[in-house]
N, C-alpha and C positions, 0 to 999 in steps of 0.2 A: 186687491196685494200681489204685490211688483216686486217683487228679489232681485237684486244683481249677484252673481257667480262669476266670481273670479276661472279662471283655467289653471291650475301649474300639469306642466308645468310646462309651452306652449303661454310664453313670452305676447306680450298686443290680441289675444283672445280674450274673449267675454263672454258668459255667460248669463240671458235673463229666461227667468223664470217668472211667468206673469201663469198667475191663481183666481175665477173670479167664477162666483157662486150666488147661486139669490136664494139659497132652501132649497131650490124644487131640480135647477138643475149649474154644472161645472162646466168649464172651461178650461183648459193649461194647456200651455206651451211653453216648452226649455228651447231657447237659442240659444246655440254660437258662432258670433261671431265676429271676425272681424274688419276692425275698423264699424264700417258702420254697410258690409256686405254682413250675411251669415252664413256662412257655408254649412249647418247644419240644421235641425231642426223636426223637432218630436211634438205635437200636438194629442188629447186626451180630452172626450168631451162625451157627456155622459149624465143621469139624473144623479138625483139624490134622495136612495132610496134607507129611512127610516136609519137616517145616522151616517150608513156607505155610500158608498161609488159604488154604483154600475156604469161602470161604463159602455157606453156602445160603436162609438168610432177611435181609434189607435191609425195615426198615420205618421208618415220618416219621412222627410224632404235631405236628399242630395245634393244630386244632378238632377233628381226626377219625384216626383211622390209617390208609395208607396204606400199601400194603405188593407185596415184587416177593419171587416165590421161583423161586431157582435152584437149577431141579433137573441138576445136571449130568454123573446118567445120560442121560437127555435129550436135555441138549443144547439145554435153549431156558433161557428167564426169562419167571416166568408173573405179571402183575399184576393185584392184586385192584381196580384203579381201572376192569378193564373193556378197557386198551390189548391190542393185539396182541401177545400173545408172541413174542422178539424170540432169537435164536439166541446161546447161550451160546459164546465161547470161550473155551481150555482160559489156566487164571491166572486166567482174570475175578474182582472183586473187585467193595465195594459202595463206597456214597460211603461209610464210618465202617471199612469195616475194607483203602482203599486207603492209611489213615496208616500203619496199622497193617504193612504191609504193606510196604511202598516203607521200615519200619526198616528188618524183618528184614531184606531184602535188603544191607540197605550193612551187619546185625555180622553176616551171614551171612562177606561178603566186601567190607569198604569198596575196597578196588583195581578189580574188575569196575566201579565205577562212579563213575571219577573228576566232577572240570571242567568240562563240554565233550559229559557225555554224554550219552543221552537212554530217558527209559526209560516204552518207552507199556507200557497194559493198555490196555484193556479192566474202564469201570467200569458199575455198575452205577448205580441212583434205584428209583424209584417208578412213573415213568413207564416208561424206555427205560432203555437202556443204550450208553452210547458210545464210542467208542476217545477215549481221553485219554495224553497225551505229556507226560511230566514234567523236564524238564534240569535237570539238576547243577550247580552255581552252584559258584561257591569259597566254603568254611569263612569264619563269618563269627561271631565274639565278641557273642552279641544281651543288655540287658540288658532282664529282664525279672523285677516283683513275688520269686518264687524266688528272686533269684539273675542272676551271672552265668555265661553258658553259654560254651563253644565249640559248632558249630554244621556242619550241612550245610546249605547252601540248594538250596530243591528252585522251581522255579513252572510252573504250570497254566498255557500264555497264554489268553488266549480266541479258539474260535474257529468264533463268528458274532458278529451286532453284538449281538444283547439273551442273550453271557453275560457272568462274569467269569473274574477272575485269581482266580488261587489260591495263597497263597507258604506254607511247609511248614518251616518249622529244625525238625532233627532230631539230640539231642544226643548224641556215643559215650556222654559220658560215662550215659547214662543208658540204654545200650541202642540207641540212635538211639530213645527217642521224644521226642515234639511236645516241643520248651518255648512255639511260638509257631506259627500259626499261622493264617491272615490273606487275607480275601477280599473284594478290590476291583468293587466296579462299576462299569458303564459308564460308564453317572452321578460316576463319583464317592466315591463314598460308600463306605466302611472301615469294616468290621467286624476288631478283634483279637481271638485267644484267649489269652490269656499265663498264661503255669504260673506259678499260685502259690507253691502250696503244694507240696513235695517228699519231708511228713516218713513221708506211706505208699508210697513210695519206698521208703525202707530197711529 
C-alpha cells in the first residue's frame, strides 16, 4: 500500500506513506519531499504478532540518520546517538508504527474504544521512550484532497511545555488507515498531512 499525503501549509512539499506487510513482517516509511528531494523520513520495521505490530527498528533521517533498536527479548531500547538505553514495555510502538497500530486496534474491535476512552501506549523515538495517551473523540467527517471520509478522531495532548499536540483521523472505510494527521506546536505552528490519493489502496 502506498498513500500520498499532501502537506500544509508548506507549498511544494508532499509526503508519501509506504506500508508493506506479508502477514509476518511489516515495513513502513513516511517521507516528506520537495520535488524529488527527501527532506525528512521516518522508517519502522518489525514483526506482526497475533494481529499486533511488534516494531523492532525505528529511524529518522534529516541530514543524517538516527535510529532506535527495540530489543524485545531483552526488554530494552538502544539508541544510535549514544543516549542511555531505556526499558521497553510490552506493546510498545515507535513514532510511525503507533499510527498503524492504533488503526489495527480500532479495526479489530471499534466498540472497545468508544468516544471518551483512552489508549495508553509507550512510544519510542530516536532518543527516548515515552508514555503517550491517546483520547478517542467523536467521529467526524473530514474533507481532504482524496475526498470526504467519516473518521475516528484521536488526539495526544502535550505533556510538557515544549511538546506538541497530535491529532489523527482514521477512516473505517479504509480499514482505519489515516486520512489526516496534524501536529500543532506550542507556538501555534500547524503542519497537516492530508490524504491526496487512495488509488494505490484499491
